[in-house]
Every structure is written in C-alpha cells, then in structure tokens.
C-alpha positions in Angstrom: 194.1 148.2 100.1 195.0 147.7 96.5 192.0 145.7 95.5 189.3 148.2 96.7 191.2 151.1 95.3 191.5 149.3 91.9 187.7 148.5 91.9 186.9 152.1 92.6 189.4 153.7 90.2 188.7 151.2 87.4 185.0 151.9 87.5 185.5 155.7 87.7 188.1 155.8 85.0 185.9 153.9 82.6 182.9 156.1 83.5 184.9 159.3 83.0 186.3 158.1 79.7 182.8 157.4 78.4 181.4 160.6 79.8 184.1 162.7 78.1 182.8 161.6 74.7 179.1 162.4 75.5 177.0 165.5 75.3 175.8 167.0 78.6 172.2 166.0 77.8 173.2 162.3 77.4 174.8 161.9 80.8 171.6 161.0 82.6 168.9 158.4 81.9 165.5 158.0 83.5 164.3 154.9 85.3 160.9 154.8 87.0 160.8 158.6 86.9 164.2 159.3 88.5 167.4 160.2 86.7 170.7 158.4 87.1 174.2 158.7 85.6 174.3 156.5 82.4 178.1 155.8 82.7 177.8 154.1 86.1 174.2 152.8 86.3 172.0 151.1 83.7 168.4 149.9 83.3 169.7 146.3 83.2 171.3 146.8 86.6 168.2 148.2 88.1 166.1 145.4 86.7 168.6 142.8 88.2 168.6 144.6 91.5 164.9 144.0 92.0 165.5 140.2 92.5 168.6 140.8 94.8 168.3 138.6 97.9 169.4 140.4 101.0 170.7 138.6 104.1 169.5 139.4 107.6 173.0 140.2 108.7 173.6 142.6 105.8 174.4 146.3 106.6 173.0 149.0 104.4 174.0 152.7 104.6 171.3 154.9 102.9 172.0 158.5 102.2 171.3 161.0 99.4 174.2 162.0 97.2 176.6 164.4 99.1 175.0 163.6 102.5 178.4 162.3 103.8 178.1 158.6 102.7 181.8 158.3 102.0 182.6 159.6 105.5 180.2 157.2 107.2 181.3 154.3 105.0 184.8 154.7 106.5 183.4 154.5 110.0 181.2 151.4 109.2 184.1 149.6 107.4 186.4 150.2 110.4 183.7 148.9 112.8 183.2 145.8 110.7 187.0 145.2 110.7 187.2 145.6 114.5 184.3 143.2 114.9 185.9 140.6 112.6 189.1 140.8 114.5 187.2 140.0 117.8 184.8 137.3 116.6 187.1 135.4 114.3 189.9 135.4 116.8 192.5 136.6 114.3 194.4 139.7 113.6 192.6 141.9 111.0 194.4 144.9 109.7 191.9 147.5 108.9 194.0 148.8 106.1 194.0 145.4 104.4 190.2 145.0 104.4 189.1 144.3 100.8 185.8 145.0 99.2 184.8 142.4 96.7 182.4 144.7 94.8 181.9 148.4 94.4 180.0 149.2 97.6 177.2 151.3 96.0 174.3 148.9 95.4 173.0 150.5 92.2 176.3 151.1 90.6 178.0 148.6 88.3 177.0 145.8 85.9 173.9 143.6 86.2 176.0 140.5 87.1 177.4 142.0 90.3 174.5 140.7 92.4 175.3 137.1 91.5 178.9 137.8 92.4 177.8 139.3 95.7 176.3 136.0 96.8 179.9 134.8 97.4 180.8 137.6 99.7 181.4 136.7 103.3 179.1 138.1 106.1 178.4 140.7 107.0 178.1 142.4 103.6 178.2 146.2 103.7 176.3 148.1 101.0 175.8 151.8 100.3 172.9 153.3 98.4 171.5 156.7 97.3 168.2 155.1 96.4 164.8 155.9 97.8 163.3 153.0 99.8 160.6 152.1 97.2 163.4 151.5 94.7 165.4 149.1 96.9 165.0 145.3 96.7 162.0 144.2 98.8 164.2 141.5 100.4 166.0 144.3 102.3 162.9 145.1 104.3 161.5 141.6 104.3 164.7 140.2 105.9 164.9 143.2 108.3 168.4 144.2 107.2 169.9 146.9 109.5 169.8 150.2 107.7 171.6 153.3 108.8 169.9 156.3 107.3 172.1 159.4 106.9 170.5 162.8 106.7 172.0 166.2 106.0 170.4 169.6 105.8 169.3 170.4 102.3 171.3 173.7 102.0 174.6 171.9 102.5 173.6 169.0 100.3 172.8 171.3 97.5 176.0 173.3 97.9 178.1 170.2 98.0 176.2 168.6 95.1 176.8 171.8 93.0 180.6 171.6 93.4 180.6 167.8 93.0 178.7 168.1 89.7 181.2 170.6 88.4 184.1 168.5 89.5 183.3 165.1 87.9 182.6 164.4 84.2 180.0 161.7 84.8 177.4 164.4 85.9 176.1 167.4 84.0 178.0 170.6 85.1 176.4 174.0 85.7 177.5 177.5 84.7 175.6 179.1 87.5 174.3 178.3 91.0 170.8 179.5 89.9 170.7 176.9 87.1 171.8 174.2 89.5 169.3 175.2 92.2 166.4 175.2 89.7 167.3 171.6 88.8 167.8 170.7 92.5 164.3 171.9 93.3 162.6 170.4 90.3 163.8 166.8 90.4 166.2 167.1 87.4 169.4 165.9 89.2 170.8 162.4 89.4 169.0 160.3 92.1 166.0 162.7 92.0 164.6 165.2 94.4 166.2 165.3 97.9 163.0 166.6 99.5 161.0 163.6 98.1 163.9 161.3 99.2 163.4 162.6 102.8 159.7 162.2 102.6 159.8 158.6 101.4 162.4 157.5 104.0 160.4 159.3 106.7 157.7 156.6 106.3 160.2 154.0 107.6 161.6 156.0 110.5 159.9 153.9 113.2 161.2 150.6 111.9 163.3 148.9 114.6 166.0 147.9 112.1 166.5 151.5 110.9 168.6 154.0 112.7 168.7 157.7 111.6 171.8 159.8 112.1 172.5 163.3 110.8 175.7 164.6 109.3 175.5 167.5 111.7 175.4 165.4 114.9 178.2 163.2 113.6 180.3 166.3 112.8 179.6 167.8 116.2 180.6 164.7 118.2 182.2 162.0 116.1 183.1 159.7 119.0 179.5 159.7 120.3 178.3 159.1 116.8 180.6 156.1 116.3 179.5 154.7 119.7 175.8 155.0 118.8 176.4 153.3 115.4 178.4 150.5 117.0 175.6 149.9 119.5 173.0 149.8 116.7 175.1 147.3 114.7 175.8 145.2 117.8 179.5 145.8 117.8 181.1 146.1 121.3 183.9 148.6 121.4 186.6 149.3 124.0 187.5 153.0 124.6 190.7 152.5 122.7 188.9 151.0 119.6 186.4 153.8 119.7 189.1 156.5 119.6 190.9 154.6 116.9 187.8 154.5 114.6 186.9 158.1 115.4 190.4 159.3 114.6 190.6 157.4 111.3 187.3 159.0 110.2 188.4 162.6 110.9 188.3 164.8 107.8 192.0 165.4 107.9 192.8 161.6 108.0 190.3 160.8 105.2 191.5 163.7 103.1 195.1 162.6 103.6 194.2 159.0 102.6 191.8 159.9 99.8 194.4 159.3 97.1 194.7 155.7 98.4 190.9 155.1 98.8 189.5 157.1 95.8 192.4 157.5 93.4 192.7 160.8 91.5 189.1 161.7 92.5 189.8 161.9 96.2 189.7 165.7 96.1 186.3 165.7 94.5 184.8 163.4 97.2 186.4 165.1 100.3 186.2 168.9 100.2 185.4 171.0 103.0 161.7 182.4 110.3 158.3 183.7 109.1 157.9 186.4 111.7 161.1 187.9 110.4 160.1 187.7 106.7 156.6 188.9 107.5 158.0 192.0 109.1 160.4 192.6 106.2 157.6 192.2 103.5 155.4 194.6 105.5 158.1 197.2 105.6 158.7 196.8 101.9 155.0 197.1 101.1 154.5 200.1 103.5 157.4 202.1 102.1 155.2 203.6 99.5 152.4 204.8 101.9 152.2 208.1 103.6 152.0 208.3 107.4 148.2 209.1 107.1 147.6 206.1 104.8 149.5 203.8 107.2 147.4 204.8 110.1 144.3 204.1 108.1 145.5 200.6 107.2 146.5 199.8 110.8 143.2 201.1 112.2 141.3 199.0 109.6 143.0 195.8 110.7 142.4 196.5 114.4 138.7 197.5 113.8 138.0 194.4 111.8 139.8 192.1 114.3 141.8 190.3 111.7 144.8 188.1 112.3 147.3 187.8 109.5 147.8 184.0 109.9 145.2 182.7 107.4 144.2 179.7 109.4 143.9 181.5 112.8 140.7 183.0 114.3 137.0 182.5 114.1 135.0 181.5 110.9 133.8 185.0 110.4 137.3 186.4 109.9 137.2 185.8 106.1 134.1 187.9 105.7 135.7 190.7 107.7 138.9 190.4 105.6 136.9 191.4 102.5 136.8 195.0 103.9 140.6 195.2 104.3 142.3 197.6 101.8 144.6 196.2 99.1 147.2 194.9 99.1 146.5 192.4 101.8 149.5 190.5 103.3 148.5 187.1 104.5 150.7 184.6 106.3 150.2 180.8 106.5 151.9 177.7 107.7 149.6 175.5 105.6 150.6 173.2 102.7 149.5 174.3 99.3 146.9 171.5 99.0 145.1 172.9 102.1 145.0 176.5 100.9 141.8 178.0 99.2 141.9 177.2 95.4 141.2 180.9 94.8 144.7 181.8 95.9 146.1 179.9 92.9 143.2 180.7 90.5 143.6 184.4 91.2 147.3 184.2 90.8 148.1 185.8 94.1 151.8 186.3 94.6 153.2 183.8 97.0 156.6 184.0 98.8 157.7 180.6 100.0 160.2 180.7 102.9 162.3 177.5 103.4 164.8 176.8 106.1 167.1 173.9 106.7 165.3 171.1 108.7 167.9 171.0 111.5 167.4 174.6 112.5 163.7 174.4 112.0 163.6 171.5 114.4 165.8 173.1 117.1 163.7 176.3 116.9 160.4 174.4 117.0 161.6 172.4 120.0 162.2 175.5 122.1 159.0 177.2 120.8 156.9 174.2 121.9 158.4 174.3 125.4 157.9 178.0 125.7 154.3 178.3 124.4 151.4 176.8 126.4 149.3 176.5 123.3 151.5 173.7 122.0 152.4 170.3 123.6 155.8 170.5 125.3 158.4 167.7 125.1 160.3 166.4 128.1 163.4 165.6 125.9 164.9 166.4 122.6 164.7 162.7 121.6 161.0 162.7 122.2 160.4 165.9 120.2 162.7 164.7 117.3 160.7 161.5 117.0 157.5 163.5 116.6 159.2 165.9 114.2 160.4 163.1 112.0 157.0 161.3 112.1 154.9 164.4 111.4 153.2 164.3 114.7 153.6 168.0 115.5 151.2 170.9 114.8 151.0 171.6 111.0 152.4 168.1 110.2 155.6 166.9 108.6 158.1 169.5 107.5 159.4 167.2 104.8 155.9 166.6 103.4 155.4 170.4 103.5 158.6 170.9 101.4 157.6 168.2 99.0 154.1 169.6 98.4 155.4 173.2 97.9 158.1 171.8 95.6 155.3 170.9 93.1 154.6 174.6 92.6 158.2 175.8 92.3 157.9 176.7 88.6 154.7 178.7 89.0 155.5 182.3 87.9 153.4 183.7 90.8 155.6 181.9 93.3 159.1 182.9 94.6 161.2 180.8 96.9 163.6 182.3 99.3 165.7 180.6 102.1 166.2 181.8 105.6 169.9 181.3 105.1 170.3 183.6 102.2 168.2 186.3 103.9 170.4 186.0 107.0 173.6 186.2 104.9 172.6 189.3 103.0 169.3 190.9 104.1 169.5 193.8 101.6 170.0 191.6 98.6 167.1 189.4 99.8 164.9 192.4 100.2 165.7 193.7 96.7 164.7 190.3 95.3 161.4 190.4 97.3 160.7 194.0 96.3 161.3 193.1 92.6 159.0 190.1 92.9 156.1 192.1 94.4 156.7 195.1 92.1 157.7 197.5 94.9 159.9 200.5 93.8 162.2 201.5 96.6 165.3 203.6 96.8 168.6 202.5 98.4 167.7 204.6 101.5 164.5 202.6 101.9 166.4 199.3 101.8 168.9 200.5 104.4 166.1 201.7 106.7 164.1 198.5 106.4 167.2 196.4 107.0 167.8 198.2 110.2 164.2 197.9 111.3 164.1 194.2 110.6 167.3 193.3 112.4 167.0 190.8 115.2 167.9 193.5 117.7 165.3 195.9 116.5 162.5 193.3 116.3 163.5 191.9 119.8 163.2 195.4 121.3 159.8 196.0 119.9 158.5 192.4 120.4 156.4 193.2 123.4 154.7 196.0 121.5 154.2 194.0 118.4 153.5 190.5 119.9 152.5 191.2 123.5 153.6 188.8 126.2 154.6 186.3 123.6 157.3 188.6 122.2 160.1 186.8 124.0 158.9 183.5 122.8 158.7 184.5 119.1 162.0 186.5 119.1 164.7 184.5 121.0 168.2 183.6 120.2 168.5 180.1 118.7 171.2 177.5 119.5 174.3 177.0 117.4 173.9 178.9 114.1 170.2 179.8 114.7 169.7 183.5 115.2 166.0 184.3 114.6 163.1 182.1 115.3 160.7 181.8 112.3 157.2 180.5 112.7 
C-alpha cells in the first residue's frame, strides 16, 4: 500500500505547498469555460487528455466533487482485486494492490497518459469531468462508466467544508458566499446542476450505470452486488460481505491515514403547495377581514386557478380583473414563461428541493392522481424521471434553466430543506423579499397555520377530494409533498 499512498501524498503535498504561496484568486484557472485547481490540473494536461486512448475493458467512475467518489473508489478497487484473484489464479492481497498513476483522470502532469498505456487491464479511473470534456475514445470504445449522483444539498454542504479544509481550493468566510458561487458556476469543476444535466443525456447508454450516494448508504451490500454485476464480477456471499465491510465509513475513516495521508480527515467526514400557502398567509397578513373576503370572492367569481399554465385560454383575460398583488404559481421553466414577467420585474420566488425527495414524492403523486400516468415500479418511474419523460420535463433541466437567472435582483431562491428546518426564519426572508411588514406574532401564527398538521386538516376544504393526494407524509426524510 506504500506506492499508492506515496503517489497521493506526494501530489497533494506539492499542490498544498504551491497553494500556500498563492493568492486566493490565483487558485483556479478556466479551461473551456469551467474552473479547475491550478495546483493539480493544467491546460497542458487537459489538451493531452483529448487524445487519450481508452480501452474497452477500462472502468470509469464519474462523479461530481464530494459526491462520494473516494468511497465508491474503495469498493471498485476491492472488486477488481477480488476479480484478479479469481481470474489470474493467484493470491491477491487487496491491501497490496498498487495504483500506477493518480486515479483521477484530469489530475497530474500531461505525460501521465503515455505512462498509463503500460498499466495492466482493467485500468480504473475516476473523474469529476462532465461527459463532453472526457476523451471521445471513452464513449467510442464503450468503456463501462459508473455514474455516481448525490443530492445537491449534501454535495454543497460537503463541498463547503472541503473547500475550507484544503489549501488547493479557495476558502469561504460564510456559507452564503459559498452558496452563491455554487449556484453561479464559480467553483472548481463547474456547476453541479449543469453537470447533472449533461450526464443525463447519456443515462440510457447500456455501458453506463447510475447509482446514488443515498441508495449506497442505505444498503451498501446491495449496492456492491449491483456494481459487481454491472462490471461482470461474480461474487460469493463471503466476498460480498468482505467488500461491503471494508467500505464502511468506520473502516475507511480508520484507514484514511494509510490511503490519503495527512488529508484523510478532509476526505472522510461525516413542496410548492406548502410554500404557496405560506406566501399567501404572509401577503394576507396586512388585509382586514373585509378586504380578504373581497379578494377571495373575486377569485371565485372570475374562475381563476393560481397555477399559471392551468385552465382555459380565457383565464388570462379574467386575471386582469384580479386585485393586486396577484400571487401566481407555476411549474414552468423560465424560458417558457411570458417575457412580460421578466420585463415587468415581477418578484419571483424559486423553490428548489433535492432531486431524491422530489423523485420519491412525484412517484407517489403520479400513482395517486388519475390525471398523470402511473408507474408499475419505482425503476420504471425513475428511468422516466432521469430521462425527462414526466410531466413538466426534466427536473435537472429545470434547475439548470432557473440557475441562469439566479443573480437577478427580482428573484429569490429558497430550498425546501431550509424552510423545513426553520419555517420562521424562512418566512422572515420571504417577507423581507416581498416587502411585507409583519410583527413576531404574525410569523408565529402563520407558522402554525402552515404546519403540515394544520394544512392536512384543512386539505379537503382547500383542495377538495385531492387534499389527501397533495398533503401526504413522504417516505424517509420527506414530510410535505410539494408540487
């Protein structure tokens, strides 16, 4: 294990030494519109990478930074070691497996690809690159690619701490500063949402398997079994348990000093209906009871539905008669909205939620609501979710399109997760954005009215027979269904 450890620590030591003498603004360089760490990557390396010749039996692990690539690398390396032991008819101690090159494809000097031609099969490579920036030979030769995904919230949180724990990346004084860069493509390896959108185009390729950090965490043994099957590596039950145990967080954390040197600790460290109701309550707090009745009666009389894209063509003419301020809800991407929304500088609150929970919630919603196609299995639904074949299209494309407007002063982004964690703080941010002046008593009252329990109790009154469909308990950490 000394050689792979030395390769890793030597590269990191040199990179850190160089980074310590550099200004924060000098740590990243841009190549084809994406930023990379200057101390471990270079334009020369990227240029040389373009002509890299992949082999059909190569194995590539693709995952955005802080998606869990170190964790999955351990699993794949162990599976390869087990396979070699069987096929070559000799004892192969997993602990003695040696990597001839730094495993990250885009990291290192420009000559590494020539040296890699001498590595035995199968070569295992890891990359944080988007598919269009990988060598064309990887796709031409149908290399097996394991695509690792993780929900953006956890990626961002992990990336934030990672950036502040290693000298080769710019550090951040506040989470807000980091999150702004995360959403505006200013971090190393570019925008995660664009990364997901680009890889989503390859999701149906037979040589690509997608796995999520969350499913691997939930059932590591099953994940190892599925990966082994994809790579064509037969495993006994004993071998399966061995690999799963070695890739536990406790085991990898304990061994991190051996595998990653002094930086081990840095690498291994542990819905719209709801928001619509909250915004309504915040807006209505300033009206008298009489004014409220007038507004509600106007909406009923004019037969308007607050989802912008719902209803008959005459709805927009009737909406002209609604009193200000009108609250309008939409599931549409910004490029499909009326240009007047942006021209008139209407205030827009963009609600985002981690894709995993959005998918789980959408799955149950489709199976409960006759207006949408149901799915006979989760696998069938998930394939459609990843391929953008559901109503309103791809969630990843949706995020990428809205991300283009993130710096607009009339737009505020808020996540389901932060609202769930502290509804009152979330409401105060929303109220401030819309210019609502509320007292503490108003916030407490609205928080109570917009709790899941309160909205569930009134769901039949507010949403008719579909109340139970719209307000249902989600699985795992999903509490409120947002649509």
